All heavy atoms as an XYZ file, in Angstrom:
577
protein
N     -18.095     -0.794    -30.350
C     -18.172     -1.372    -29.022
C     -17.441     -0.439    -28.037
O     -16.364      0.064    -28.332
C     -17.571     -2.777    -29.021
C     -17.633     -3.450    -27.688
S     -16.987     -5.141    -27.838
C     -17.947     -5.875    -26.549
N     -18.012     -0.244    -26.861
C     -17.430      0.625    -25.867
C     -16.180     -0.021    -25.258
O     -16.127     -1.221    -25.053
C     -18.451      0.966    -24.787
N     -15.219      0.824    -24.978
C     -14.006      0.319    -24.302
C     -14.318      0.081    -22.854
O     -15.085      0.848    -22.227
C     -12.885      1.343    -24.428
C     -12.384      1.505    -25.838
C     -11.189      2.420    -25.872
C     -10.645      2.497    -27.281
N      -9.375      3.202    -27.313
N     -13.696     -0.965    -22.275
C     -13.894     -1.256    -20.873
C     -12.903     -0.429    -20.060
O     -11.691     -0.496    -20.286
C     -13.710     -2.729    -20.591
C     -13.914     -3.056    -19.128
C     -13.826     -4.509    -18.822
C     -14.026     -4.719    -17.338
N     -13.767     -6.078    -16.912
N     -13.410      0.362    -19.144
C     -12.563      1.150    -18.256
C     -12.461      0.448    -16.923
O     -13.437     -0.068    -16.402
C     -13.140      2.553    -18.080
C     -13.236      3.398    -19.337
C     -13.876      4.757    -19.016
C     -11.882      3.592    -19.964
N     -11.259      0.455    -16.358
C     -11.021     -0.144    -15.030
C     -10.455      0.903    -14.107
O      -9.828      1.885    -14.543
C     -10.090     -1.373    -15.127
C      -8.747     -1.021    -15.753
C     -10.759     -2.498    -15.918
C      -7.713     -2.141    -15.764
N     -10.715      0.740    -12.797
C     -10.211      1.726    -11.848
C      -8.728      1.544    -11.607
O      -8.119      0.573    -12.075
C     -11.013      1.706    -10.530
C     -10.917      0.358     -9.794
O      -9.913     -0.381     -9.966
O     -11.847      0.059     -9.007
N      -8.140      2.465    -10.878
C      -6.690      2.435    -10.698
C      -6.223      1.238     -9.887
O      -5.138      0.695    -10.123
C      -6.172      3.731    -10.115
C      -6.663      4.070     -8.742
C      -6.145      5.416     -8.283
O      -5.431      6.125     -8.997
N      -6.486      5.781     -7.078
N      -7.041      0.775     -8.948
C      -6.644     -0.403     -8.155
C      -6.554     -1.645     -9.081
O      -5.620     -2.420     -8.958
C      -7.676     -0.655     -7.029
C      -7.579      0.347     -5.896
C      -8.320      1.638     -6.178
O      -9.048      1.734     -7.190
O      -8.147      2.574     -5.351
N      -7.519     -1.790     -9.974
C      -7.490     -2.923    -10.895
C      -6.344     -2.805    -11.882
O      -5.664     -3.791    -12.169
C      -8.826     -3.027    -11.635
C      -8.898     -4.147    -12.665
C      -8.916     -5.532    -12.072
O      -9.002     -5.669    -10.825
O      -8.825     -6.492    -12.851
N      -6.097     -1.589    -12.374
C      -4.966     -1.384    -13.301
C      -3.637     -1.748    -12.618
O      -2.820     -2.426    -13.238
C      -4.942      0.064    -13.784
N      -3.450     -1.320    -11.389
C      -2.240     -1.657    -10.659
C      -2.129     -3.158    -10.440
O      -1.050     -3.736    -10.579
C      -2.207     -0.912     -9.309
N      -3.238     -3.810    -10.121
C      -3.249     -5.250     -9.908
C      -2.848     -5.979    -11.188
O      -2.008     -6.894    -11.166
C      -4.616     -5.726     -9.433
C      -4.642     -7.228     -9.047
C      -6.020     -7.781     -8.894
N      -6.763     -7.800    -10.155
C      -6.544     -8.643    -11.148
N      -5.585     -9.541    -11.069
N      -7.254     -8.618    -12.249
N      -3.437     -5.593    -12.319
C      -3.136     -6.217    -13.600
C      -1.637     -6.077    -13.917
O      -1.009     -7.021    -14.385
C      -3.998     -5.624    -14.735
C      -3.521     -6.055    -16.102
C      -5.473     -6.014    -14.542
N      -1.102     -4.898    -13.647
C       0.307     -4.654    -13.953
C       1.253     -5.220    -12.888
O       2.447     -5.332    -13.132
C       0.571     -3.152    -14.082
C      -0.089     -2.476    -15.313
C       0.112     -0.965    -15.252
C       0.457     -3.034    -16.605
N       0.692     -5.579    -11.732
C       1.535     -6.120    -10.671
C       2.398     -5.076    -10.001
O       3.527     -5.354     -9.584
N       1.880     -3.833     -9.922
C       2.630     -2.742     -9.311
C       1.778     -2.065     -8.273
O       0.576     -2.276     -8.183
C       3.114     -1.725    -10.385
C       1.910     -1.097    -11.121
C       4.075     -2.370    -11.373
C       2.282     -0.005    -12.103
N       2.405     -1.198     -7.467
C       1.697     -0.449     -6.462
C       0.919      0.718     -7.076
O       1.195      1.120     -8.218
C       2.687      0.093     -5.428
O       3.474      1.100     -6.000
N       0.003      1.270     -6.297
C      -0.713      2.471     -6.760
C       0.246      3.630     -6.966
O       0.104      4.419     -7.913
C      -1.802      2.868     -5.766
C      -3.060      1.999     -5.768
C      -4.002      2.446     -4.664
C      -3.757      2.070     -7.124
N       1.271      3.733     -6.093
C       2.265      4.806     -6.252
C       2.989      4.674     -7.577
O       3.229      5.668     -8.276
C       3.271      4.805     -5.110
C       2.688      5.323     -3.813
O       1.702      6.073     -3.869
O       3.251      4.998     -2.751
N       3.373      3.439     -7.944
C       4.052      3.206     -9.217
C       3.138      3.522    -10.380
O       3.559      4.122    -11.375
C       4.566      1.779     -9.299
N       1.858      3.124    -10.283
C       0.890      3.438    -11.336
C       0.737      4.956    -11.501
O       0.725      5.466    -12.614
C      -0.464      2.793    -11.011
C      -1.542      3.000    -12.021
C      -1.272      2.204    -13.319
C      -2.905      2.632    -11.457
N       0.629      5.658    -10.390
C       0.497      7.110    -10.431
C       1.743      7.764    -11.044
O       1.631      8.742    -11.775
C       0.214      7.672     -9.029
C      -1.174      7.300     -8.538
O      -2.083      7.035     -9.332
N      -1.326      7.255     -7.239
N       2.898      7.194    -10.784
C       4.120      7.734    -11.370
C       4.110      7.528    -12.891
O       4.482      8.442    -13.632
C       5.330      7.012    -10.760
O       6.518      7.463    -11.333
N       3.666      6.375    -13.346
C       3.551      6.128    -14.788
C       2.566      7.133    -15.438
O       2.841      7.650    -16.508
C       3.111      4.688    -15.065
C       4.129      3.616    -14.730
C       3.490      2.242    -14.855
C       5.349      3.705    -15.620
N       1.470      7.388    -14.751
C       0.499      8.379    -15.233
C       1.131      9.750    -15.288
O       1.027     10.446    -16.322
C      -0.724      8.378    -14.318
C      -1.808      9.365    -14.782
C      -2.788      9.702    -13.680
N      -2.104     10.467    -12.629
C      -2.298     10.341    -11.349
N      -3.143      9.437    -10.878
N      -1.646     11.079    -10.480
N       1.783     10.138    -14.221
C       2.397     11.492    -14.158
C       3.469     11.693    -15.202
O       3.664     12.809    -15.675
C       2.972     11.745    -12.764
C       1.903     11.834    -11.683
O       0.719     11.980    -12.006
O       2.282     11.712    -10.489
N       4.157     10.617    -15.581
C       5.233     10.699    -16.572
C       4.737     10.519    -18.000
O       5.494     10.509    -18.930
C       6.304      9.660    -16.242
C       7.046     10.031    -14.948
C       8.096      9.024    -14.511
N       8.826      8.442    -15.593
C       8.913      7.131    -15.812
N       8.291      6.278    -15.056
N       9.621      6.661    -16.827
N       3.406     10.355    -18.167
C       2.848     10.219    -19.496
C       3.017      8.868    -20.129
O       2.879      8.739    -21.351
N       3.277      7.822    -19.341
C       3.406      6.473    -19.872
C       2.027      5.806    -20.013
O       1.850      4.921    -20.833
C       4.296      5.611    -18.962
C       5.678      6.147    -18.790
C       6.457      6.066    -20.089
C       7.888      6.514    -19.885
N       8.653      6.480    -21.105
N       1.075      6.240    -19.191
C      -0.316      5.759    -19.249
C      -1.243      6.960    -19.278
O      -0.906      8.005    -18.727
C      -0.647      4.889    -18.037
C       0.183      3.597    -17.871
C      -0.107      2.943    -16.523
C      -0.126      2.637    -19.001
N      -2.383      6.800    -19.954
C      -3.298      7.922    -20.137
C      -4.697      7.591    -19.645
O      -5.562      7.184    -20.419
C      -3.357      8.295    -21.615
C      -1.995      8.640    -22.160
C      -1.228      7.708    -22.853
C      -1.444      9.907    -21.941
C       0.031      8.019    -23.330
C      -0.192     10.226    -22.419
C       0.539      9.281    -23.100
O       1.803      9.600    -23.577
N      -4.944      7.786    -18.351
C      -6.274      7.493    -17.831
C      -7.246      8.638    -18.131
O      -6.836      9.702    -18.630
C      -6.019      7.422    -16.316
C      -4.883      8.362    -16.103
C      -4.012      8.228    -17.324
N      -8.485      8.369    -17.861
C      -9.551      9.363    -17.995
C     -10.125      9.621    -16.609
O     -10.135      8.744    -15.771
C     -10.656      8.859    -18.925
C     -10.218      8.764    -20.372
C     -10.312      7.314    -20.830
C      -9.924      7.179    -22.272
N      -8.637      6.635    -22.522
N     -10.611     10.835    -16.385
C     -11.274     11.134    -15.130
C     -12.733     10.781    -15.232
O     -13.418     11.121    -16.198
C     -11.169     12.635    -14.786
C      -9.810     13.054    -14.308
C      -9.447     12.487    -13.002
N      -9.497     13.454    -11.948
C      -9.179     13.160    -10.706
N      -8.762     11.955    -10.402
N      -9.239     14.052     -9.790
N     -13.222     10.073    -14.226
C     -14.652      9.744    -14.129
C     -15.083     10.302    -12.759
O     -14.925      9.629    -11.754
C     -14.853      8.239    -14.200
C     -16.324      7.847    -14.149
O     -17.178      8.717    -14.307
O     -16.604      6.645    -13.959
N     -15.579     11.525    -12.795
C     -15.825     12.198    -11.513
C     -14.516     12.500    -10.843
O     -13.620     13.086    -11.436
N     -14.312     11.995     -9.646
C     -13.040     12.187     -8.946
C     -12.133     10.964     -8.996
O     -11.189     10.889     -8.241
N     -12.392     10.054     -9.927
C     -11.665      8.797     -9.978
C     -10.967      8.631    -11.326
O     -11.575      8.920    -12.379
C     -12.645      7.601     -9.754
C     -11.929      6.270     -9.838
C     -13.387      7.745     -8.456
N      -9.723      8.206    -11.317
C      -9.016      7.880    -12.533
C      -9.471      6.515    -13.053
O      -9.561      5.562    -12.279
C      -7.511      7.809    -12.332
C      -6.858      9.135    -12.093
C      -6.301      9.584    -10.938
C      -6.623     10.152    -13.053
N      -5.777     10.842    -11.113
C      -5.967     11.219    -12.421
C      -6.935     10.277    -14.420
C      -5.598     12.381    -13.079
C      -6.590     11.454    -15.077
C      -5.931     12.484    -14.403
N      -9.749      6.419    -14.347
C     -10.135      5.157    -14.996
C      -9.158      4.934    -16.146
O      -8.777      5.857    -16.851
C     -11.552      5.208    -15.539
C     -12.624      5.424    -14.486
C     -12.891      4.134    -13.751
C     -14.036      4.354    -12.751
N     -14.902      3.252    -12.638
N      -8.793      3.657    -16.338
C      -7.853      3.290    -17.389
C      -8.540      2.361    -18.381
O      -9.360      1.503    -17.985
C      -6.663      2.523    -16.786
C      -5.799      3.403    -15.925
C      -6.123      3.678    -14.610
C      -4.645      3.984    -16.431
C      -5.339      4.480    -13.817
C      -3.836      4.799    -15.649
C      -4.197      5.063    -14.336
O      -3.413      5.865    -13.557
N      -8.243      2.517    -19.643
C      -8.740      1.636    -20.680
C      -8.033      0.293    -20.482
O      -6.805      0.202    -20.476
C      -8.405      2.215    -22.065
C      -8.917      1.381    -23.207
O      -9.024      0.133    -23.058
O      -9.180      1.958    -24.260
N      -8.811     -0.767    -20.293
C      -8.252     -2.075    -20.018
C      -7.290     -2.536    -21.122
O      -6.246     -3.105    -20.854
C      -9.353     -3.107    -19.815
C      -8.827     -4.481    -19.438
C      -9.928     -5.453    -19.097
O     -11.112     -5.131    -19.185
N      -9.540     -6.647    -18.729
N      -7.617     -2.233    -22.365
C      -6.761     -2.609    -23.493
C      -5.403     -1.913    -23.400
O      -4.362     -2.493    -23.707
C      -7.405     -2.264    -24.834
C      -8.595     -3.167    -25.142
C      -9.265     -2.767    -26.454
O      -8.708     -1.914    -27.206
O     -10.355     -3.307    -26.732
N      -5.404     -0.616    -22.985
C      -4.152      0.109    -22.827
C      -3.280     -0.502    -21.760
O      -2.073     -0.619    -21.899
C      -4.412      1.593    -22.480
C      -5.004      2.365    -23.636
O      -4.958      1.884    -24.791
O      -5.519      3.480    -23.365
N      -3.905     -0.911    -20.637
C      -3.150     -1.516    -19.526
C      -2.584     -2.853    -19.986
O      -1.407     -3.160    -19.720
C      -4.053     -1.680    -18.286
C      -4.483     -0.324    -17.720
C      -3.386     -2.549    -17.235
C      -3.341      0.549    -17.247
N      -3.378     -3.657    -20.662
C      -2.901     -4.949    -21.156
C      -1.787     -4.799    -22.163
O      -0.803     -5.546    -22.182
C      -4.069     -5.762    -21.705
C      -5.013     -6.222    -20.606
C      -6.290     -6.815    -21.129
O      -6.536     -6.807    -22.349
O      -7.095     -7.293    -20.294
N      -1.879     -3.771    -23.042
C      -0.831     -3.497    -24.009
C       0.456     -3.096    -23.311
O       1.539     -3.571    -23.628
C      -1.278     -2.401    -24.972
C      -0.256     -2.080    -26.049
C      -0.718     -1.011    -27.035
N      -2.073     -1.209    -27.515
C      -3.133     -0.431    -27.180
N      -2.988      0.607    -26.390
N      -4.326     -0.694    -27.660
N       0.369     -2.232    -22.317
C       1.532     -1.784    -21.572
C       2.164     -2.975    -20.856
O       3.414     -3.122    -20.852
C       1.142     -0.699    -20.580
C       2.346     -0.014    -19.962
C       3.028      0.961    -20.644
C       2.794     -0.383    -18.695
C       4.146      1.561    -20.088
C       3.897      0.212    -18.137
C       4.570      1.202    -18.838
O       5.688      1.798    -18.310
N       1.356     -3.853    -20.299
C       1.861     -5.033    -19.644
C       2.637     -5.929    -20.634
O       3.724     -6.407    -20.295
C       0.713     -5.826    -19.006
C       1.176     -7.075    -18.286
C       0.000     -7.881    -17.782
O      -0.999     -8.033    -18.485
N       0.112     -8.397    -16.594
N       2.107     -6.107    -21.806
C       2.814     -6.916    -22.842
C       4.131     -6.265    -23.213
O       5.154     -6.944    -23.352
C       1.954     -7.081    -24.100
C       0.871     -8.131    -23.967
C       0.229     -8.438    -25.310
N      -0.328     -7.257    -25.996
C      -1.543     -6.745    -25.770
N      -2.320     -7.310    -24.903
N      -1.939     -5.706    -26.451
N       4.122     -4.958    -23.400
C       5.361     -4.248    -23.764
C       6.433     -4.425    -22.674
O       7.604     -4.620    -22.985
C       5.083     -2.772    -23.986
C       4.298     -2.494    -25.236
C       3.834     -1.031    -25.341
O       4.152     -0.230    -24.419
O       3.156     -0.721    -26.329
N       6.010     -4.336    -21.424
C       6.957     -4.494    -20.313
C       7.488     -5.930    -20.242
O       8.658     -6.147    -20.012
C       6.301     -4.143    -18.989
C       5.974     -2.674    -18.835
S       7.398     -1.559    -18.931
C       7.359     -1.092    -20.660
N       6.620     -6.899    -20.510
C       7.073     -8.292    -20.441
C       7.986     -8.647    -21.607
O       8.785     -9.554    -21.512
C       5.897     -9.250    -20.349
O       5.153     -9.247    -21.562
N       7.862     -7.933    -22.728
C       8.716     -8.137    -23.884
C      10.041     -7.421    -23.767
O      10.911     -7.544    -24.618
C       8.008     -7.703    -25.170
C       6.798     -8.545    -25.488
C       5.940     -7.966    -26.609
O       6.269     -6.848    -27.093
O       4.951     -8.594    -26.963
N      10.209     -6.616    -22.715
C      11.480     -5.944    -22.501
C      11.564     -4.533    -23.025
O      12.556     -3.848    -22.806
N      10.541     -4.051    -23.743
C      10.576     -2.641    -24.172
C      10.071     -1.806    -23.004
O       9.323     -2.265    -22.183
C       9.718     -2.449    -25.411
O       8.373     -2.744    -25.140
N      10.504     -0.593    -22.935
C      10.078      0.279    -21.859
C      11.136      0.362    -20.777
O      12.220      0.867    -21.004
N      10.854     -0.168    -19.609
C      11.772     -0.052    -18.495
C      12.949     -1.012    -18.590
O      13.969     -0.808    -17.956
C      11.038     -0.309    -17.169
C       9.945      0.704    -16.795
C       9.241      0.297    -15.533
C      10.531      2.101    -16.641
N      12.797     -2.092    -19.330
C      13.910     -3.021    -19.503
C      14.176     -3.860    -18.284
O      15.284     -4.348    -18.113
N      13.187     -4.045    -17.416
C      13.332     -4.855    -16.213
C      12.135     -5.774    -16.071
O      11.082     -5.503    -16.626
C      13.395     -3.957    -14.980
C      14.517     -2.986    -14.988
C      14.530     -2.185    -13.696
O      14.126     -2.675    -12.672
N      14.967     -0.958    -13.784
N      12.303     -6.818    -15.319
C      11.148     -7.655    -15.009
C      10.333     -6.949    -13.942
O      10.850     -6.139    -13.186
C      11.603     -9.030    -14.530
O      12.186     -8.915    -13.253
N       9.056     -7.261    -13.884
C       8.200     -6.647    -12.881
C       8.630     -6.998    -11.461
O       8.469     -6.215    -10.553
C       6.765     -7.118    -13.085
C       6.106     -6.450    -14.251
C       5.714     -7.062    -15.378
C       5.816     -5.074    -14.422
N       5.190     -6.136    -16.249
C       5.241     -4.907    -15.670
C       5.989     -3.948    -13.620
C       4.827     -3.685    -16.172
C       5.581     -2.711    -14.115
C       5.008     -2.607    -15.378
N       9.242     -8.159    -11.262
C       9.641     -8.561     -9.940
C      10.727     -7.656     -9.394
O      10.847     -7.467     -8.195
C      10.133    -10.015     -9.947
C       9.057    -11.017    -10.222
C       8.760    -11.162    -11.699
O       9.649    -10.928    -12.540
O       7.601    -11.519    -12.041
N      11.551     -7.093    -10.265
C      12.702     -6.303     -9.804
C      12.436     -4.810     -9.830
O      13.332     -4.034     -9.507
C      13.940     -6.613    -10.632
O      13.742     -6.192    -11.962
N      11.244     -4.399    -10.232
C      10.976     -2.969    -10.336
C      10.672     -2.364     -8.979
O      10.037     -2.971     -8.139
C       9.822     -2.707    -11.324
C       9.767     -1.239    -11.717
C       8.493     -3.125    -10.756
C       8.862     -0.962    -12.857
N      11.185     -1.169     -8.748
C      10.846     -0.426     -7.536
C      10.411      0.979     -7.958
O      10.661      1.396     -9.088
C      12.053     -0.342     -6.599
O      12.985      0.575     -7.113
N       9.783      1.661     -7.041
C       9.318      3.012     -7.374
C      10.479      3.929     -7.725
O      10.351      4.822     -8.549
C       8.535      3.569     -6.167
C       7.813      4.878     -6.367
C       6.869      4.817     -7.575
C       7.047      5.277     -5.127
N      11.647      3.664     -7.177
C      12.814      4.499     -7.501
C      13.242      4.344     -8.960
O      13.868      5.220     -9.518
C      14.004      4.108     -6.607
C      13.724      4.475     -5.141
O      12.939      5.405     -4.904
O      14.297      3.788     -4.275
N      12.897      3.187     -9.570
C      13.258      2.945    -10.975
C      12.324      3.654    -11.923
O      12.638      3.755    -13.117
C      13.226      1.453    -11.274
C      14.268      0.689    -10.491
O      15.351      1.258    -10.225
O      14.007     -0.482    -10.162
N      11.188      4.079    -11.463
C      10.176      4.636    -12.339
C      10.355      6.140    -12.453
O      10.584      6.848    -11.579
C       8.753      4.274    -11.844
C       8.587      2.790    -11.830
C       7.693      4.938    -12.716
C       7.277      2.330    -11.312
């Protein structure tokens, strides 16, 4: 079965973060999108897994409500 790819706006919405924060995670190698033409696409399963890891406290060690771009 093909993996569902979502655009960066949807990935940021699912994670509850800004596009700048999402781009920072990509640049730091925390997320691995694919290029589709000139657009970054994210595997929905990868985004959901990252969201679970963050909510469980692994990774940044903060709640999403208290995260800022300076923390990333």
